C-alpha positions in Angstrom: 10.9 24.2 -4.2 9.9 20.9 -5.9 6.2 20.3 -6.5 4.5 16.9 -6.1 1.0 15.7 -6.9 -0.4 12.9 -4.7 -3.1 11.4 -7.0 -5.2 9.5 -4.4 -4.9 11.3 -1.0 -6.4 8.5 1.0 -5.0 6.4 3.8 -1.5 6.1 2.3 -1.6 9.2 0.2 -2.5 11.5 3.1 0.5 10.3 5.2 2.7 10.7 2.1 1.5 14.2 1.4 2.1 15.2 5.0 5.6 13.8 4.9 6.6 15.6 1.7 5.0 18.9 2.9 6.9 18.7 6.2 10.1 18.2 4.2 9.6 21.4 2.3 7.9 20.2 -0.9 5.0 22.0 -2.4 2.2 19.5 -2.3 -1.1 19.1 -4.0 -3.4 16.1 -3.2 -6.3 14.8 -5.3 -9.3 12.9 -3.9 -12.3 11.3 -5.5 -15.1 12.2 -3.1 -16.6 15.3 -1.6 -16.4 13.7 1.8 -12.6 13.2 1.5 -12.1 16.7 0.2 -14.0 18.1 3.2 -12.0 15.9 5.7 -8.8 17.2 4.3 -9.9 20.8 3.9 -7.8 22.0 6.8 -4.5 20.6 5.4 -1.7 23.1 4.9 -1.5 22.1 1.2 -4.0 22.2 -1.6 -6.5 19.3 -2.0 -8.5 19.0 -5.2 -11.5 16.9 -6.2 -10.4 15.1 -9.4 -11.4 11.7 -10.8 -8.1 10.5 -12.4 -10.0 7.9 -14.6 -11.6 10.8 -16.4 -9.3 12.2 -19.1 -11.3 15.5 -19.4 -11.0 16.2 -15.6 -7.3 15.7 -15.6 -6.9 17.8 -18.8 -8.3 20.7 -16.9 -5.4 20.7 -14.5 -2.7 22.9 -15.9 -0.3 23.1 -13.0 3.2 21.6 -13.6 4.7 19.0 -11.2 8.2 17.6 -10.7 6.8 14.3 -9.4 3.5 12.5 -9.5 2.5 9.6 -7.2 -0.4 7.5 -8.4 -1.7 5.9 -5.2 -5.4 6.0 -5.7 -7.5 3.3 -4.1 -9.7 0.8 -6.0 -12.2 1.3 -3.2 -12.8 -2.4 -3.1 -13.8 -2.5 -6.8 -13.7 -5.3 -9.3 -11.5 -5.8 -12.4 -13.3 -3.0 -14.3 -12.8 -0.6 -11.5 -9.1 -1.6 -11.4 -8.8 -0.9 -15.2 -10.5 2.5 -14.9 -8.7 3.7 -11.7 -5.3 2.2 -12.2 -4.7 1.8 -16.0 -6.8 4.7 -17.3 -5.7 6.8 -14.4 -2.0 6.1 -15.0 -2.4 6.8 -18.8 -4.2 10.1 -18.1 -1.5 11.2 -15.6 1.3 10.3 -17.9 -0.3 12.1 -20.8 -1.1 15.3 -18.8 2.2 15.6 -16.9 4.9 14.2 -19.3 7.9 16.0 -17.7 7.1 14.7 -14.2 8.7 11.6 -12.6 5.8 9.3 -12.0 5.6 6.6 -9.2 2.9 4.0 -9.1 1.9 2.0 -6.0 1.3 -1.5 -7.2 0.9 -4.6 -5.0 2.9 -7.7 -4.0 -0.2 -9.6 -5.1 1.4 -9.8 -8.5 3.6 -12.6 -7.1 1.7 -15.9 -7.2 4.2 -18.1 -5.5 2.6 -20.6 -3.1 5.6 -22.5 -1.7 6.7 -20.1 1.0 9.8 -19.1 -1.0 11.5 -15.7 -0.9 10.6 -13.4 -3.8 12.5 -10.4 -5.1 11.7 -7.8 -7.8 13.2 -10.3 -10.3 10.9 -13.1 -9.3 8.2 -14.5 -11.7 4.9 -12.6 -11.8 2.0 -14.8 -13.0 -1.0 -13.8 -10.9 -4.2 -15.8 -11.2 -6.5 -12.9 -10.4 -7.5 -10.5 -13.2 -7.1 -7.5 -10.8 -3.4 -8.3 -10.3 -2.9 -8.9 -14.0 -4.2 -5.4 -14.6 -1.7 -4.1 -12.1 1.1 -5.7 -14.2 -0.2 -3.9 -17.3 -0.1 -0.6 -15.4 3.5 -1.4 -14.2 4.6 -1.9 -17.8 3.0 1.4 -18.8 4.9 3.2 -16.0 8.2 1.5 -16.7 8.0 2.3 -20.4 7.9 6.0 -19.4 10.9 5.5 -17.0 8.8 5.8 -14.0 9.1 3.9 -10.6 6.9 1.0 -9.5 6.5 0.1 -5.9 4.9 -3.2 -4.9 3.2 -2.7 -1.6 2.6 -5.6 0.8 -0.6 -5.7 2.9 -1.1 -2.2 4.4 -1.7 -1.7 8.1 -1.4 1.1 10.5 -3.5 3.3 12.9 -7.1 2.0 12.9 -6.3 -0.5 10.1 -5.3 -4.1 10.6 -7.2 -6.9 8.9 -5.6 -9.6 11.2 -6.3 -7.6 14.4 -9.9 -6.9 13.3 -10.6 -10.6 12.7 -9.0 -11.5 16.0 -11.1 -9.0 17.9 -14.4 -9.8 16.2 -14.1 -13.5 16.5 -13.8 -14.4 12.8 -10.1 -15.4 12.9 -9.2 -19.1 12.6 -5.9 -21.0 12.6 -5.8 -23.5 9.7 -2.7 -25.8 10.1 -3.3 -27.2 6.6 -3.0 -23.8 4.9 -0.9 -21.6 7.2 0.9 -18.9 5.2 3.4 -16.2 5.5 1.9 -12.7 5.9 3.8 -9.8 4.3 2.7 -6.4 5.7 4.0 -2.8 5.7 3.0 0.1 8.0 1.4 3.1 6.3 4.1 5.4 7.6 6.9 3.2 6.3 5.3 3.3 2.8 5.3 7.1 3.0 9.0 7.2 4.0 9.8 4.7 1.2 8.2 6.9 -1.4 10.0 9.9 -0.1 13.3 8.0 -0.2 12.7 6.8 -3.8 11.8 10.3 -5.2 14.8 11.8 -3.5 17.0 9.2 -5.2 15.0 9.5 -8.5 18.1 10.0 -10.7 19.1 6.3 -10.2 15.6 4.9 -10.1 14.3 5.3 -13.6 12.3 2.3 -14.8 12.8 0.4 -11.5 10.6 -1.8 -9.3 10.9 -1.9 -5.5 9.1 -4.1 -3.0 7.9 -2.1 0.0 7.4 -4.5 2.9 8.6 -4.8 6.5 11.7 -6.8 7.4 10.2 -9.9 8.8 7.5 -12.0 7.0 5.6 -13.9 9.7 3.2 -16.9 9.6 -0.4 -16.0 10.0 -0.7 -18.4 12.9 2.2 -16.7 14.7 0.4 -13.3 14.3 -2.6 -14.7 16.1 -0.4 -16.4 18.8 1.3 -13.0 19.4 -2.0 -11.2 19.7 -3.4 -13.9 22.0 -0.4 -13.6 24.3 -0.2 -9.8 24.2 -3.9 -9.3 24.8 -4.3 -12.2 27.2 -7.0 -13.9 25.2 -7.6 -17.3 23.8 -6.2 -18.4 20.5 -8.7 -18.4 17.5 -10.2 -21.8 16.9 -8.1 -24.3 14.9 -10.1 -25.4 11.9 -10.2 -25.1 8.1 -10.7 -21.4 7.1 -13.8 -20.7 4.9 -13.1 -17.1 4.4 -11.7 -15.9 1.0 -8.3 -14.3 1.2 -7.9 -10.8 -0.2 -4.6 -11.7 -1.8 -5.6 -15.2 -3.0 -4.0 -18.4 -2.0 -0.4 -17.2 -2.3 2.3 -18.1 0.2 5.6 -16.3 -0.2 8.1 -14.2 1.7 8.7 -10.8 0.0 12.2 -9.3 0.2 12.8 -5.6 0.7 16.6 -5.8 0.3 16.7 -3.7 -2.9 15.0 -0.8 -1.1 17.3 -1.1 1.9 20.2 -0.7 -0.5 19.1 2.9 -1.1 19.4 3.7 2.6 15.7 3.3 3.5 15.0 2.0 7.0 11.7 1.0 8.5 10.3 2.5 11.7 8.1 -0.6 12.1 10.4 -3.5 10.9 8.3 -6.3 12.5 4.7 -7.2 13.2 5.3 -6.8 16.9 6.9 -3.4 16.5 4.0 -2.1 14.5 1.4 -3.5 16.9 3.1 -2.2 20.0 4.0 1.3 18.8 1.1 2.2 16.5 -1.7 -0.2 15.9 -2.8 -1.5 19.3 -2.9 2.0 20.8 -5.2 3.1 17.9 -7.6 0.2 18.6 -7.6 0.8 22.3 -11.3 1.6 22.5 -12.2 -1.4 20.4 -10.0 -3.7 22.4 -11.5 -2.5 25.7 -15.1 -2.9 24.4 -14.6 -6.3 22.8 -15.8 -9.4 24.8 -13.2 -11.9 25.9 
């Protein structure tokens, strides 16, 4: 039975751990907080409290693993938090588990294109933000050790959608002067992509894969879809003053390379994800929100 470590058993990591466990893998998950450890205490696999940025804490872990997924969250931190959690965490995992195949969940924020063009794993990466530059450093560290890098688009899923939350709380706007393509991926599709990659690991050494749904969509179209589906007014049309989490980029991210391995998405479009998963999970919020 293969053994896998999920270093960062949070929103994505928990779904990934559940999937690998259901497929017969022996799973261990690591979390950073006592609260997370308590929440996951009833899981049918082991969950440990380990800070991956601390070399001494990882050195105490003597179990062997066939695969390690580094999918810890920055917890909204700054560049220093990124360096500690992602770079130091990756280096500590690589040093402590040298025989294991390692997979790192990076971000499509490393692509800085602003012209709406399609980008692939071969496209230029020159991000303006220090946090994204640190992710590229981690990617290089992983690739040097023949690991796998996955660049995740914006994550959404049950109880998590930045666009829907803004639409419901009245902070959404449509800015015709800076409309942009939104690249997103459902949490469960990330888990299935990671499973696919580690089950094809022999051909995936030192490779990068974009993990994103099949259809980039303009942000204005997302809001138009939500307004029609929920029978509500469109957000106001004006210049947006809110900072964007992924900067001022505008690109369409291709997942063709991942599809070539046989991966398919359960939620290939924004509408699919909303109808099948996200809107039902927000039902109480939608019912309670004012029109």
